[in-house]
N, C-alpha and C positions, 0 to 999 in steps of 0.2 A: 583617555577616558576609560574607566573600568567597566566591564560588562559582567552580568551574572554568569556563573558557570553553567554552560549548556553542552550538550552533545546531540548529534543527529543519530538517532537509532534507526538503522535500516530494517525494513520489514520484509518478510518472505512473501512469496507470490500468493499464498493462501490468505494471509492477513490483508494484503492489498486488494485481493478479489472481494473479500468480505466488506471492506470499506467502500469499494466501488459499488457494491450492492446496497450500501447504507445499512448493513447488518452489523450493528455494534456488538451484539452478543456473540456472534460467530467470530468477529475480529478479535474480541477479547480472549477467546479460547486459544487463539494461535499466536497472539502477540507476546513478545518478550517483556513488554512493559504495560502499565495501566493506560488504557486509552480513554479519552473523554468523548462525550456526545458530539462536541463540535467537529471532531475528526471524521465522524460518519454523517455529518449534517450537510445541508445544501451548499455551504461555503467550500466544502472540500470534495464532495462526491465526483465532480467533473475531473478533478486532478487524478483521483484514484482510478476512475474509469480509464483514463488515458494511460496511466501507468500499468494497469492490469493487462491491457493489450500489448503495451511495450515490452513487458517482461516475457511475453510469449514470443513476440516477433524478434526481439533483440535481448536475449537472456544475459548478455555481457553487460547490459546497463543496470542490472539489479543492484549492484553494490554502489551505484552512483546516484540513482534517482531519488525522488522525494522520500524522505523518512519523517519520523516524528521528532520535533524539536523538544528535547527533554531538559528540564531545569533540574540540575543535580542538587542544588541547595534546597529546593522546595519539594523535590521528588514527585514532579507532576509534568504531564505533557502540556506545553504552552503554545504549540504551533506545529507547523510542518515546514521542512526545508530540505534542500538538496539540489542536485544538478539535473538538468533536463535529460542528460544521457552521459555515457562514457565519453572521454575526449574524442573529438573528430580527427580526421587525417592531418589537420593543421595544428592539433594540440589545443583546441578551444573547447572550453566547457562553459555552459550557461547556467546561472544560478536561478533559483526560485525560492521564495519563502513567503509565509503568511503567519501572523501571530493571532492566536485566539483572542477575540475582543475582550474576554475577561482578564487577559494578561498583557494588554497593550500599555505603552508608556512606562515600561519598566526596564528597557534596554535589551529586550529579547531579539528584536530585529537586528540590532547591531551585533549582538552575540552570535546570531545565526550567520551573518555576513562574515564576521571574524573567523568562525569555525570553517566556513567554506573557503575563505582565502587561505587559511592555514593548510587545509587539505590540498588545495590546488598547488600550493608552494612545495608540499612534500612529494607530490607525484611527479616523477621525472618526465612523463609524457605530456604534462600540461604546460602550455606556454602562455595561454591567454584565458582570462576569466571575463565572461560577458554577463552584463545585466541589461535587460530590456525593461523600460519603465514607461508607463503611460504619462504623457505630459500633464495630466491632471492629478497624478498621484503625488501630492505634495510631501507626504511623509517619506516615501521611498526616494524621491528626488533629493530631499534634504539629507538623507542618509548617504546616498551614493556621492553626493557633492562633498562629503567630508573625507573622501578617499581620492587618490589620484587617477580616477577613471577618466577616460577621454571619450567624448562623444564622437562616434564614427558614422552615424547615419540614422535612418528611420526605417521602420517596416510596418506593414499592416498585418495585424493578427485578426483572423476571421472571428475570433471570440472576444478578444480584448480590445480591438480597434487599433488606433495609431500608437506606436511605441517608439521611443527614442532608444537607440542602441549605444551602450557604453561598454568600453573594454579597458582592461588593465593588464599589463604584462606581468606574468608571475614566473616566467622561465629564467634560466640563468643569464 
């Protein structure tokens, strides 16, 4: 199945900090691409707040964490996507993504997943790609189900509740 051409544009700490504050004007001044109001809105601020702290505490994660999902053909930000951190000691990276409601049902979630799979496969230190999905998130479950992810357990997330853990091997 074809996907729209996308890329994940990594942001610098200043832009992430501005988005964490919900300050779209300030974020736009430091961003390498045009940002939408959704990225600085209530659906995204929690992510950016976490990432703003993370880049201070673990600067090595900056090139891996959530960035802007950019649709090359449309020339617009359509969501956010990235890894939760740089690969851990076991070579595991966990993905995260969200598509702006104005751009859903157009293949962007699949395109984000494909982009993250491709990067994980290119990086020699990555062995396993993980996705955690709420059992009630039908759209993400359907997407993950179309790939050879294996269910490996469950976890409780204090903010998101119960999540099922899926993994796929991407190493040699």
